[in-house]
Residue, then its C-alpha position, 0 to 999 in steps of 0.5 A: x922806682x919804675x912808673x906803675x899804672x895809676x902813677x902821674x907826675x907830681x912835681x907840679x902838685x901843691x898842697x891846699x894852701x899852695x905854699x908847698x909844691x911837692x917834689x915827688x916824681x910821681x903820685x900813685x893813686x892805686x885802686x886796690x889795696x893789692x896795688x897799693x901794697x905792690x907800690x909801697x913794696x917797690x918804693x925806696x922812699x914813699x910818703x902818703x898824701x891825704x887831703x893836702x891840708x898840712x901847711x908844712x912839708x910833712x907829706x913831701x918827699x923826693x921819692x913817691x907820693x901815694x894817695x889812698x883816695x882811689x881805694x874803694x870808699x867803704x863805710x861799714x857800720x856795726x850799730x850794736x857795737x857802736x863802731x864803723x870801719x871807714x876807708x882812710x881816704x874818705x873825707x869826713x863829709x863823705x861818711x858822717x851823714x851815713x853815721x847819722x842816718x844809722x843813729x850814731x855819731x863821732x864824739x867830735x869833728x874838726x873845723x873842716x869836714x873837707x879833710x881826710x880821716x887818715x890824715x886828720x888822725x895822723x897829725x892829731x887834728x882835733x875839734x873843741x870841747x874841754x871833755x873831747x879828745x882829738x879825733x884820733x881818740x875815736x880810733x879803735x883799730x887801724x889797718x895799714x900797709x907797712x914798708x915791705x908791702x904787707x898789711x898790718x892790723x893794730x887794735x886798741x890794747x895791742x903793743x904800739x897801738x897808741x903810737x900808731x894812730x898819730x904817726x905822721x905817716x912814718x909807720x905806713x899807709x892807713x887804708x882803714x880805721x875802725x871808729x868808736x861811735x856814740x848815739x847821734x845827737x843834735x847841736x845848737x850854735x850861738x855866737x857872742x861878741x865882745x868878751x873882754x880879755x879880763x873876763x877870760x883871764x878871770x873865768x878861763x875854765x868857765x868860758x872854755x867849759x860853757x858848752x859841748x864845744x867852745x871856740x874863741x876868735x880874736x885878731x889879737x888887736x885888742x884885749x878882747x875875744x871878738x867872737x865866742x862860738x858856743x856849740x851846745x848839745x840839745x838837752x844840755x843846759x844853756x849858760x845862764x845869765x841875765x837878759x835871755x833872748x829866746x833860748x839863749x841869754x842876750x848877754x853872757x859874761x858881758x858879751x852880746x848875742x850876735x844879731x845874725x850869722x857870723x864868719x870868724x874872719x870879719x868881712x867874709x861871707x857867713x854863708x860858708x859857715x855852719x848854721x848859727x842862731x840856736x837852730x837845731x841840727x845834727x852833730x855833723x852839720x854843727x860841730x864843724x865851723x864850715x859847711x861841706x858844700x863850700x870851700x871855706x877859703x881860697x887857700x890864701x893863708x898859712x896856719x899854726x897852732x900851739x898847745x899848752x896845759x889847760x891849767x896854763x891857759x890864762x898865763x899863756x894868754x897873757x904871754x901872747x898878749x905881750x907879743x900881740x904887736x908881733x902877731x896882729x899885723x900878719x894875722x887873719x884870725x886866731x882861735x882858742x879851744x880846749x882839748x881833753x888829754x889823750x894817751x896817744x904818744x904823739x898827740x899834742x894833747x898827750x898826757x894833759x888837758x890842753x888849750x890850743x892857740x890857733x893862728x890863721x896867717x896871711x900867706x907870707x912866710x917871711x913876714x910870719x916867721x918873726x911872729x912865730x919866733x915871738x910866739x914860741x919864745x913867749x910860750x916856751x915856759x909852758x912846754x908848748x907843743x906845735x900842731x904837727x901839720x902846721x907851720x912852726x919853727x921848733x926843731x927836733x931837739x926841742x920836740x923830743x923833750x916834750x913827749x915822754x913816749x918819743x923814744x918808744x915811737x922811734x923804736x916802733x918806727x925802727x921795727x915797722x920801717x927799718x929801712x926808713x921807706x916812709x921817712x922824709x927830711x921833716x920827720x928826720x929832723x923831728x926824730x933824729x933819723x938819717x934819711x937812708x934808714 
């Protein structure tokens, strides 16, 4: 492929964590959709780079990287339809405040407002809440540039739509997404400390449904949840128990209300985190764990996440406790969240209400690999599915057994990208493809 205007060398470019150095000869940042279409049409091998927050080689290629961050940033809100058309390259921090000013909101957000809309949807990224589907479930339409450089719009209900939203970048370049919105809402957030593991096992569903969004943080060093973050929609009932302090109970299921702001990783500055202590704020400033104006860390980490059916959550927690001695020495912090079932073919929560076990590791893959092997073996009886954009060991043979619509996705990819332009080594492993089409 000949260099095009706006193309820059990409060989020295790395992902956010710095553990993946992209091998592409060029990075293209077209300023118009027309230029993007020309770039894709001229390419033999193309992958899309979002905000770089994937921890594996999902975005890597020996061909050309394309970013949509240079396309015009647009947020077109239709208040009457409760919908917004948003540029795929926008990061959540770049458009959620505009939705709020219009009196509207997304139903859910991830932990970081720093990631891009298209990238988050393509990998099945989610927030928390037993009643909340992944971010991708808000998508009602997609506009993408396909392998021959043409533009395609898919709407909910169209053939292949449920396969196109979480697509791992294997179908095309998403330029815009139309999102379902809900009326704007306010959220209050509290942190509790010292929830005993025995209580969690006995009252697992009660804990994970205690608020609109619930996150449990543990370093797997003891049979204890060190921090419970409860994000309550204003107007919803506060979990009731003994000893209230202000609007929140002083203790809850034996855990103590924190006496000040907390960071999930002990010793880290809580100023980087969203406001706690029950102070009311808009949804986009409370549902993430971290504030948009701060980088949540220096990127010196790896991340993994594994999904099991929610009904298997207590048993999965027990199985992980049994290998905690392999996990704790290389872990910065772990998080447990609930995610509602979706119908999206490659969403890790496809077809089942899920519990997601997240791990933020030290940045040493060699040291972390034995822990990954122990986790995947421990959770194998629960048909565990990994997060597509994080570090895991499971290969395509196993992954293909876990998704009932896997073959449908392969057929959709064969129709939209018959020459395999958007394939790379990792997606070929996942789907059993040949790299050359």
